[in-house]
C-alpha positions as CSV (number, residue, x, y, z in Angstrom):
1,X,-38.1,-217.1,-162.2
2,X,-40.7,-219.3,-160.7
3,X,-43.2,-216.9,-159.3
4,X,-46.1,-218.1,-160.5
5,X,-45.9,-217.0,-163.9
6,X,-45.3,-213.3,-163.2
7,X,-44.1,-211.0,-165.7
8,X,-40.6,-210.9,-166.1
9,X,-39.3,-207.7,-164.4
10,X,-36.3,-207.3,-166.5
11,X,-38.7,-206.6,-169.5
12,X,-40.8,-203.8,-167.6
13,X,-38.3,-201.2,-167.2
14,X,-40.1,-197.8,-166.2
15,X,-40.1,-194.9,-168.6
16,X,-41.8,-192.1,-169.6
17,X,-45.6,-193.5,-169.9
18,X,-49.1,-192.2,-170.6
19,X,-50.4,-189.3,-168.3
20,X,-52.5,-190.0,-165.3
21,X,-55.0,-187.7,-164.0
22,X,-54.4,-187.6,-160.4
23,X,-58.2,-187.6,-158.9
24,X,-59.0,-185.1,-156.5
25,X,-60.6,-185.8,-153.2
26,X,-64.4,-185.1,-153.1
27,X,-64.2,-184.8,-149.2
28,X,-63.2,-186.2,-146.0
29,X,-61.6,-189.9,-146.3
30,X,-62.5,-192.8,-144.0
31,X,-60.6,-196.0,-145.2
32,X,-58.5,-198.3,-144.0
33,X,-55.6,-199.2,-146.4
34,X,-53.9,-202.7,-146.0
35,X,-50.2,-202.1,-147.3
36,X,-48.3,-204.8,-148.8
37,X,-44.9,-205.8,-147.3
38,X,-41.7,-204.2,-146.8
39,X,-39.5,-204.0,-149.7
40,X,-36.5,-203.6,-147.6
41,X,-37.1,-206.4,-145.2
42,X,-38.4,-208.9,-148.1
43,X,-35.0,-208.2,-150.0
44,X,-32.9,-208.7,-147.0
45,X,-34.8,-211.8,-146.0
46,X,-34.4,-213.1,-149.6
47,X,-30.4,-212.5,-149.6
48,X,-30.2,-214.3,-146.3
49,X,-32.4,-217.1,-147.2
50,X,-30.3,-217.5,-150.3
51,X,-26.9,-217.5,-148.3
52,X,-28.7,-220.2,-145.3
53,X,-27.8,-223.4,-144.5
54,X,-31.3,-224.8,-144.8
55,X,-34.6,-223.6,-146.8
56,X,-36.6,-220.7,-145.7
57,X,-40.2,-219.5,-145.8
58,X,-41.4,-215.6,-146.4
59,X,-44.7,-215.0,-145.5
60,X,-46.5,-211.8,-146.9
61,X,-43.5,-210.8,-149.1
62,X,-43.9,-207.9,-151.3
63,X,-44.5,-208.8,-154.7
64,X,-43.2,-205.8,-156.9
65,X,-40.7,-205.1,-159.5
66,X,-37.8,-204.8,-157.2
67,X,-38.4,-208.0,-155.2
68,X,-39.3,-209.8,-158.4
69,X,-35.8,-208.5,-159.6
70,X,-34.2,-209.6,-156.5
71,X,-35.6,-213.1,-156.5
72,X,-34.9,-213.5,-160.4
73,X,-31.2,-212.4,-159.8
74,X,-31.0,-215.1,-156.9
75,X,-32.3,-217.8,-159.0
76,X,-29.5,-216.8,-161.7
77,X,-26.9,-217.1,-158.6
78,X,-28.3,-220.6,-158.0
79,X,-31.1,-220.2,-155.3
80,X,-34.4,-221.7,-156.1
81,X,-37.6,-219.0,-155.3
82,X,-41.1,-220.6,-155.5
83,X,-44.5,-219.4,-154.3
84,X,-46.3,-221.7,-151.8
85,X,-49.3,-223.4,-152.9
86,X,-52.5,-222.3,-151.1
87,X,-50.7,-219.6,-149.3
88,X,-50.9,-216.4,-151.4
89,X,-48.0,-213.9,-150.6
90,X,-45.8,-216.7,-149.3
91,X,-42.4,-217.7,-151.0
92,X,-40.3,-220.6,-150.7
93,X,-36.5,-220.4,-150.7
94,X,-34.0,-223.3,-151.3
95,X,-30.5,-222.2,-151.1
96,X,-27.9,-223.6,-153.4
97,X,-24.0,-223.2,-154.2
98,X,-23.6,-219.5,-155.5
99,X,-23.0,-220.1,-159.0
100,X,-21.1,-217.7,-161.6
101,X,-21.3,-217.5,-165.6
102,X,-24.7,-215.5,-165.3
103,X,-25.9,-212.1,-165.7
104,X,-27.8,-210.3,-163.1
105,X,-30.5,-207.4,-164.2
106,X,-30.6,-204.9,-161.6
107,X,-33.3,-202.9,-163.1
108,X,-33.4,-199.6,-161.1
109,X,-33.3,-201.3,-157.9
110,X,-30.8,-200.5,-155.3
111,X,-30.9,-203.3,-153.1
112,X,-30.0,-205.7,-156.0
113,X,-27.2,-203.6,-157.6
114,X,-25.9,-203.1,-153.9
115,X,-26.7,-206.2,-152.2
116,X,-25.7,-208.9,-154.5
117,X,-22.2,-207.8,-155.8
118,X,-20.8,-209.3,-152.4
119,X,-22.7,-212.5,-152.7
120,X,-21.5,-212.8,-156.5
121,X,-17.9,-212.6,-155.2
122,X,-18.8,-215.9,-153.7
123,X,-19.6,-217.4,-157.1
124,X,-17.7,-220.0,-158.7
125,X,-17.2,-217.9,-161.8
126,X,-17.8,-214.3,-163.6
127,X,-21.2,-212.4,-162.4
128,X,-22.1,-209.8,-164.9
129,X,-24.2,-206.7,-163.7
130,X,-26.7,-204.4,-165.7
131,X,-29.7,-202.5,-165.1
132,X,-32.0,-199.9,-166.6
133,X,-30.5,-196.9,-168.4
134,X,-31.6,-194.7,-165.2
135,X,-29.7,-197.1,-162.9
136,X,-26.3,-196.4,-164.9
137,X,-26.1,-193.1,-163.0
138,X,-26.5,-194.4,-159.7
139,X,-23.2,-194.7,-157.4
140,X,-21.8,-197.9,-157.0
141,X,-18.0,-196.8,-156.2
142,X,-17.7,-197.8,-152.5
143,X,-19.0,-201.4,-153.0
144,X,-16.8,-202.0,-156.0
145,X,-13.7,-200.5,-154.0
146,X,-14.6,-202.6,-150.8
147,X,-14.7,-205.8,-153.1
148,X,-11.3,-204.8,-154.6
149,X,-9.9,-204.3,-151.0
150,X,-10.9,-207.9,-150.2
151,X,-9.2,-209.3,-153.0
152,X,-11.9,-209.6,-155.5
153,X,-11.6,-208.7,-159.0
154,X,-14.2,-206.4,-160.4
155,X,-13.9,-205.2,-164.1
156,X,-15.8,-202.2,-165.1
157,X,-17.3,-201.6,-168.4
158,X,-18.6,-198.0,-168.3
159,X,-18.3,-195.2,-166.2
160,X,-16.3,-195.6,-163.3
161,X,-18.0,-196.7,-160.1
162,X,-21.3,-197.2,-162.2
163,X,-23.0,-200.2,-163.8
164,X,-22.6,-202.3,-165.7
165,X,-19.4,-204.2,-164.2
166,X,-18.4,-207.6,-163.8
167,X,-17.6,-209.7,-160.6
168,X,-15.0,-212.5,-161.1
169,X,-16.1,-214.8,-158.6
170,X,-13.5,-217.4,-157.3
171,X,-15.8,-219.5,-154.7
172,X,-14.7,-217.9,-151.9
173,X,-13.7,-214.6,-150.2
174,X,-11.1,-214.2,-147.4
175,X,-12.9,-211.5,-145.5
176,X,-11.1,-209.1,-143.2
177,X,-11.3,-205.5,-142.8
178,X,-12.5,-202.7,-145.2
179,X,-13.0,-198.9,-145.0
180,X,-16.3,-197.9,-146.7
181,X,-17.6,-194.0,-147.4
182,X,-21.2,-194.6,-147.3
183,X,-22.2,-191.3,-147.3
184,X,-24.1,-191.8,-150.5
185,X,-25.9,-194.4,-149.2
186,X,-26.4,-196.8,-146.3
187,X,-27.1,-199.6,-148.7
188,X,-23.1,-199.9,-149.3
189,X,-22.8,-200.9,-145.7
190,X,-25.8,-203.4,-145.8
191,X,-24.7,-205.3,-148.8
192,X,-21.0,-206.3,-147.4
193,X,-22.7,-207.1,-144.2
194,X,-25.4,-209.5,-145.6
195,X,-22.9,-211.6,-147.1
196,X,-20.2,-211.3,-144.4
197,X,-20.9,-214.3,-142.3
198,X,-19.9,-216.6,-145.5
199,X,-16.6,-215.1,-146.1
200,X,-13.8,-217.1,-144.4
201,X,-12.6,-214.7,-141.8
202,X,-16.0,-212.6,-141.5
203,X,-15.7,-209.0,-142.2
204,X,-15.5,-205.8,-140.3
205,X,-16.7,-202.7,-142.0
206,X,-15.7,-199.2,-140.9
207,X,-17.7,-196.1,-142.2
208,X,-15.2,-193.1,-142.9
209,X,-17.3,-190.5,-144.6
210,X,-18.7,-187.6,-143.3
211,X,-22.1,-188.7,-142.7
212,X,-24.2,-191.7,-142.6
213,X,-27.5,-191.5,-144.1
214,X,-30.4,-193.7,-143.2
215,X,-29.1,-195.2,-140.1
216,X,-32.3,-197.1,-139.5
217,X,-31.8,-199.3,-142.6
218,X,-28.1,-200.4,-141.4
219,X,-29.9,-201.2,-138.0
220,X,-32.6,-203.3,-139.8
221,X,-29.9,-205.3,-141.6
222,X,-28.0,-205.8,-138.4
223,X,-31.2,-207.1,-136.9
224,X,-32.2,-209.6,-139.6
225,X,-28.7,-211.1,-139.4
226,X,-29.0,-211.6,-135.5
227,X,-32.5,-213.1,-136.1
228,X,-30.8,-215.5,-138.7
229,X,-28.0,-216.8,-135.9
230,X,-25.4,-214.5,-137.5
231,X,-23.1,-212.7,-134.7
232,X,-22.9,-209.0,-135.3
233,X,-20.8,-206.5,-133.1
234,X,-22.1,-203.0,-133.7
235,X,-21.0,-201.7,-130.2
236,X,-18.9,-198.8,-131.9
237,X,-20.2,-196.0,-133.8
238,X,-19.9,-196.7,-137.2
239,X,-18.0,-200.0,-137.2
240,X,-19.9,-203.2,-137.7
241,X,-18.1,-206.7,-137.2
242,X,-19.6,-209.8,-138.6
243,X,-18.5,-213.1,-137.3
244,X,-17.9,-216.2,-139.9
245,X,-20.4,-218.7,-139.5
246,X,-23.9,-220.2,-140.8
247,X,-26.7,-218.4,-141.7
248,X,-30.0,-220.1,-140.6
249,X,-33.4,-220.5,-142.5
250,X,-36.3,-219.0,-141.3
251,X,-39.9,-219.2,-141.2
252,X,-40.6,-215.4,-141.1
253,X,-43.5,-212.6,-141.6
254,X,-42.5,-209.4,-143.3
255,X,-43.8,-206.4,-142.1
256,X,-46.0,-203.8,-144.0
257,X,-43.8,-201.2,-145.8
258,X,-44.2,-198.2,-143.5
259,X,-42.7,-196.0,-145.9
260,X,-45.4,-197.1,-148.8
261,X,-48.1,-196.2,-146.4
262,X,-47.0,-192.8,-146.4
263,X,-48.9,-191.3,-149.1
264,X,-52.2,-193.2,-147.8
265,X,-51.6,-191.6,-144.4
266,X,-50.8,-188.2,-145.4
267,X,-54.0,-188.5,-147.6
268,X,-56.0,-187.8,-144.6
269,X,-54.0,-184.4,-143.9
270,X,-54.6,-183.2,-147.5
271,X,-58.2,-184.3,-147.9
272,X,-59.4,-184.4,-144.2
273,X,-60.8,-187.3,-142.4
274,X,-59.0,-190.6,-141.3
275,X,-57.1,-193.2,-142.9
276,X,-56.0,-196.6,-141.0
277,X,-53.2,-199.0,-141.9
278,X,-53.4,-202.4,-140.0
279,X,-50.0,-204.5,-139.0
280,X,-48.4,-201.3,-137.9
281,X,-45.3,-202.5,-135.7
282,X,-45.0,-201.3,-131.8
283,X,-41.5,-201.1,-132.7
284,X,-39.6,-201.6,-135.9
285,X,-36.3,-200.8,-137.5
286,X,-37.9,-199.3,-140.8
287,X,-37.5,-195.8,-141.1
288,X,-41.3,-195.3,-142.1
289,X,-42.0,-196.1,-138.3
290,X,-41.0,-192.2,-137.7
291,X,-43.9,-191.1,-139.8
292,X,-46.9,-190.7,-137.1
293,X,-44.3,-188.3,-135.0
294,X,-43.7,-186.2,-138.3
295,X,-47.4,-186.0,-139.2
296,X,-48.2,-185.1,-135.7
297,X,-45.8,-181.8,-136.1
298,X,-47.7,-181.2,-139.5
299,X,-51.2,-181.2,-137.8
300,X,-52.2,-184.5,-137.8
301,X,-53.9,-186.6,-134.9
302,X,-52.5,-189.9,-134.9
303,X,-52.9,-193.0,-132.3
304,X,-52.3,-196.7,-132.4
305,X,-54.7,-199.0,-131.4
306,X,-53.5,-202.6,-131.3
307,X,-51.7,-203.0,-134.4
308,X,-53.8,-200.2,-136.5
309,X,-52.4,-196.8,-137.0
310,X,-54.9,-194.1,-137.3
311,X,-54.2,-190.6,-139.0
312,X,-56.8,-187.8,-138.9
313,X,-56.3,-184.6,-140.4
314,X,-58.8,-181.5,-141.2
315,X,-57.0,-180.5,-144.2
316,X,-54.9,-177.9,-142.4
317,X,-51.1,-178.8,-142.9
318,X,-48.4,-176.9,-140.9
319,X,-44.7,-176.4,-141.9
320,X,-42.0,-177.5,-140.2
321,X,-38.1,-177.8,-140.2
322,X,-37.0,-181.5,-140.2
323,X,-33.7,-183.3,-140.4
324,X,-34.6,-186.7,-142.4
325,X,-31.3,-188.2,-142.5
326,X,-32.6,-191.2,-140.9
327,X,-35.6,-191.6,-143.2
328,X,-34.8,-189.9,-146.4
329,X,-37.2,-192.3,-148.4
330,X,-39.7,-190.3,-146.7
331,X,-38.5,-187.1,-148.3
332,X,-41.0,-186.6,-151.7
333,X,-44.1,-187.4,-149.8
334,X,-43.1,-184.8,-146.9
335,X,-42.2,-182.4,-149.6
336,X,-45.5,-182.9,-151.2
337,X,-47.2,-182.3,-148.1
338,X,-44.9,-179.3,-147.7
339,X,-46.3,-177.8,-150.9
340,X,-49.7,-177.6,-149.5
341,X,-48.7,-176.1,-146.1
342,X,-49.9,-173.0,-144.4
343,X,-46.3,-172.1,-143.6
344,X,-42.4,-172.8,-145.2
345,X,-40.8,-176.2,-144.6
346,X,-37.2,-176.9,-144.3
347,X,-35.8,-180.5,-145.0
348,X,-32.5,-181.4,-143.9
349,X,-29.9,-184.1,-143.9
350,X,-31.1,-185.7,-147.3
351,X,-28.0,-184.9,-149.7
352,X,-27.7,-188.4,-150.3
353,X,-31.1,-188.5,-152.0
354,X,-29.0,-187.2,-155.0
355,X,-27.8,-190.5,-155.7
356,X,-31.2,-192.3,-155.4
357,X,-33.5,-193.4,-158.6
358,X,-33.2,-189.8,-160.1
359,X,-31.6,-186.8,-158.1
360,X,-34.8,-186.4,-155.7
361,X,-33.9,-183.0,-154.5
362,X,-33.5,-181.6,-158.2
363,X,-36.8,-183.5,-159.4
364,X,-38.8,-182.2,-156.1
365,X,-37.5,-178.7,-156.6
366,X,-38.4,-178.8,-160.3
367,X,-41.9,-180.3,-160.0
368,X,-43.2,-178.2,-157.1
369,X,-42.0,-175.1,-159.1
370,X,-43.7,-176.3,-162.4
371,X,-47.0,-176.3,-160.5
372,X,-46.3,-172.8,-159.2
373,X,-45.1,-173.6,-155.8
374,X,-41.6,-172.3,-154.7
375,X,-38.9,-175.1,-153.8
376,X,-35.3,-174.4,-153.6
377,X,-32.4,-176.9,-153.1
378,X,-29.9,-176.5,-150.2
379,X,-26.4,-178.3,-149.7
380,X,-28.3,-181.0,-148.0
381,X,-32.1,-180.6,-148.5
382,X,-34.9,-178.4,-149.8
383,X,-36.7,-175.3,-148.7
384,X,-40.4,-175.2,-149.6
385,X,-42.5,-172.3,-149.6
386,X,-46.0,-172.6,-150.2
387,X,-47.8,-170.9,-152.9
388,X,-51.2,-171.2,-154.9
389,X,-50.6,-174.3,-156.9
390,X,-52.2,-175.0,-160.6
391,X,-52.4,-178.3,-162.7
392,X,-50.0,-179.3,-164.9
393,X,-47.7,-182.5,-165.8
394,X,-45.9,-183.9,-162.8
395,X,-42.7,-185.8,-164.1
396,X,-41.8,-188.8,-162.4
397,X,-38.3,-189.5,-163.3
398,X,-38.9,-193.2,-163.4
399,X,-39.0,-192.6,-159.4
400,X,-42.1,-194.4,-157.8
401,X,-42.0,-191.9,-154.9
402,X,-42.2,-188.8,-157.1
403,X,-45.1,-190.5,-158.5
404,X,-47.0,-191.0,-155.2
405,X,-46.0,-187.5,-154.4
406,X,-47.4,-186.1,-157.3
407,X,-50.8,-188.1,-156.8
408,X,-50.9,-186.7,-153.2
409,X,-50.7,-183.1,-154.5
410,X,-53.6,-184.0,-157.0
411,X,-55.8,-184.4,-153.7
412,X,-55.9,-180.7,-153.7
413,X,-55.0,-179.6,-156.9
414,X,-57.1,-180.2,-160.0
415,X,-55.5,-181.2,-163.2
416,X,-52.3,-182.6,-161.8
417,X,-51.1,-185.1,-164.6
418,X,-48.6,-187.8,-163.4
419,X,-46.4,-189.0,-165.9
420,X,-46.1,-192.8,-165.6
421,X,-47.7,-193.6,-162.6
422,X,-46.7,-197.0,-163.3
423,X,-43.1,-196.7,-162.1
424,X,-44.9,-197.1,-158.5
425,X,-45.1,-200.9,-159.3
426,X,-41.7,-200.8,-158.2
427,X,-42.7,-201.1,-154.7
428,X,-46.7,-200.7,-154.5
429,X,-48.4,-203.1,-156.8
430,X,-51.6,-201.8,-158.3
431,X,-51.1,-198.3,-156.4
432,X,-53.9,-196.8,-158.5
433,X,-56.2,-199.4,-157.8
434,X,-55.4,-198.8,-154.1
435,X,-55.5,-194.9,-154.4
436,X,-58.8,-194.7,-156.1
437,X,-60.3,-197.4,-153.6
438,X,-59.2,-195.2,-150.7
439,X,-60.9,-192.0,-152.3
440,X,-64.0,-193.8,-153.1
441,X,-64.2,-195.1,-149.3
442,X,-65.7,-191.8,-148.1
443,X,-69.0,-192.9,-149.9
444,X,-69.6,-195.6,-148.0
445,X,-71.9,-193.6,-145.6
446,X,-71.3,-196.1,-142.7
447,X,-69.5,-195.3,-139.2
448,X,-66.8,-198.2,-140.2
449,X,-63.9,-197.4,-142.5
450,X,-64.2,-199.1,-146.1
451,X,-61.0,-201.5,-146.6
452,X,-58.6,-201.0,-149.5
453,X,-57.0,-204.1,-149.8
454,X,-54.0,-205.1,-152.3
455,X,-53.9,-208.0,-154.6
456,X,-52.1,-210.6,-153.2
457,X,-50.4,-213.2,-155.9
458,X,-48.0,-216.0,-155.3
């Protein structure tokens, strides 16, 4: 791909890496952390820019493994993605006809494997999809079934409803109506909606499953579609109707990734002190926007001054009973806090996390227990009963949010060794650098917070 000589994301698959000694907090924090752009928004903007009728410019994009995988995949499908000279963090996107005869490497990115099959159905030939070993366990069945309902041929080459598979594009999709069980992931709906305006008759998607997790992510998809001039009717619960028509190219700035801000903000509760994150929107479709309210319930003092969110803690953490159905991606971070709390926590509405980068419920229960805590799975979540924790290896299962959860526990528990912390590159470039700089900020000895800033590359 043409993103300024970046390492090929298809050759940097996460796996069991060296152990990283998670640093302890030496005292209360006082840091301002500049969080990179939202992965969820960056990859949605990229898909729409590839389908647009004119060029687009994305400003402040997240440049991580998942977004590099998306950009590389779209280039395979005929789109040109380039860094903008003199504007670090900006990408120029030049759409082109969707082409087949290619392979999309998904890595472990759910947005790539679930957003692009519907785009590939518009290609003029076959598009093969494959990914990391861990990705082969992630469910894909609802997307593939929906495409077949729309008359698209999909050939599977492994386990049913999983990678690898081939979409046999024929240059157009008639569109129409599909029923989708999105209980396992809201991405099943979003992936169909993003391409629907390019279908000849548009598309109506009806969710038929018992639960609908991460609804804010679908609302995010609807919002970016409307901003690109696409007509979307979501007036009926669990039904979305996208009219056929053009997708407008845009010049847009990506919001900071609010979920990626979570471990840094939560560090203020664990270590005490204050952590600030600039660029926090006054309103957002990101599930991470729920974080200030959650942290307040767990003992923090939060405030929004302009666009700077401040979280202050004393080291006291309170357990809570919390339905995280709308923001399941926060669960590993909240579970790590809960393991350090002064009372039990119950997390509900997150059964779908069993189909994420790993089975996050099993992984969290296992790793908290490994360090001496008590964490039990329920039908739709976890019950975490705090106990004194001891150091040990915290396995990450190639899951970036498991890695940041281990780092958070390590602020208070000496001797925590996080396996393969480099997996955080999936969504947070240089997490270790940001984390250690945040911890060092307390040593500045001034009334002003030290700034922890990500390196921005083209």
